[in-house]
C-alpha angles and dihedrals in degrees: 000000000000118000125191133176109219120175106304093344136091108207121199118185126196102008118180118228135182118313095208133045114252137181108252140154094218133063112284122188119209133207118346124338145145133233139209117197127199130177090270108027146034112217122198123203132190126228092277091057092251115141113254110168143015128197125181121232103185131081093262094068110108096235133352094232096050126094147169124246129191120215127220087257090055101255118140115223121195115216109214121192108153106064107059137056124224095017095152092052090050102042106015087242134082094235138059114227106221112201131211092221132057114286138154101266115148089215124085098209109130109185095174088070089058111104089218092059090044089053091052093052091046090051089051091051092049095047099085088055091047093052097042096084091051092065088077092060124098098261130148113284095240093053092045092052092048094048087049089060090047091052092048092053096071124152094275093052093048089051090052090050090057090055089048093053091051090048090052093051097038093242143001127296100243096185136014123212112265090239090068085083086082088069094038088254091291102139134141107232122222119180114220097162142013132217129010139271089239139041102218116190097215095053117111099175109048128084119247094228120114118261114274129171116231114241118248094249091056091051091050092048090051090051093052093048095043090053088057093043094054092040116171091351091068087091090066090064126084100163136079128199115203107204166272126351104312108015089156089070089061090082138232102295096046093047095042093049095045095047093045096046093046092049092055098038094050094043095233090167088062097041118134087230113063135219105052114228133199123204130190140157122235139177135225092265097043090051093048089048092048102112131205091264094056093045092047091048089055093044090054095044118109089251139079099237127214117194114191116200125197108221100149100184142006092208122096096214094050092048088056092046094054092041095241105158096220135103123234091246090061092051090052092047092050090048091051090050089050088056091047094049092049091052098046106035116063097197100040125078120184119200129185136218126218131176128253119198141148091227098049117113117267086239089067092060094045094048092048093053090046090053099047095038116026093042091057128068096203142355117295120199096201120078115036128216114224120201113207116202112225111243088230091064117106107169096081096172089058091050092052091049091051091049094050089051092051092046093049092054098038120105089204127063108273128200141161118263114217116193108245125169128205 
């Protein structure tokens, strides 16, 4: 690490953070990074010189353990820890990610309306201009080179990079699997398919196009361009998201090839953060159609794999109400296969999503509890159940009470699923 005091800033280059993701109620930096500290803020930067985090240091900051984090697609997310009880029980994490765009959170806290958060973001956007005159000073070459990267990555440049990422992928990532919380949502996205097998009426994040697998040359082109896009910072990533909404339906060869090619191209075996992880969405049908060869290929891959399945409800009347074109028997069959996969494959974990909403029929609630309690003889720690609040719900206290009742009776881990994009 190289530290330099320059004007009003303390600049620390090449800091070493944690090598494994942990559950913590305070800001944890992973991999390699650099920091610039002013009187009021601590700014964190990745290996490309792009701003990654902000934490306030003065008495106006909302909470000393809260911070801002910028995603690869240039969204700022505020990590709140000080306002709610039992966050870990509700989310599986000690913080609440507060998003700058509409989501389905049952909490009304809006930190981006706070003038102190706005001031922090304004300070971050001013920072490249504040640093530019210092490049003429006689400072060590490595510090000068790094500050040059920081100066180049101003707000306009970061916005252009967002457009470039969307161009590489052929669109935006409208939602991440809930299991990506285990890697603090830091995933490299790689699209292997577009569209969905179904056209569910309730869904607000999926495209309406029919399912179509991406050709191999498209996947390989994405990998080459993504490697250039992430640049030096690629070594801070240990996780891959195969998208978009039902990658499991892409089949064994597409999934195997994409995961293997990305693993080697992105150098996950040399990543600064250990334990490579693979994430993908699936559906009831794609899970039921996933044969032994596909599951064995995933089990032998150099990743721990999370497959998140959208089941939504185990009640026939609710499935009809939300326009999900599946029968109750198929939901039960997919749930049973989820349990079987989790028991028999060491390196695969299947999780399932169900809806939570104040206007859903009472039978939805009863059928869900029957599914995740009566069908299991004991508690199982592998294979979480995620409850996703409908965006149309307004009685947040009622939603949280419903969730707590479901979680209390569940024989699988149960958490809330908040819609977060990349």
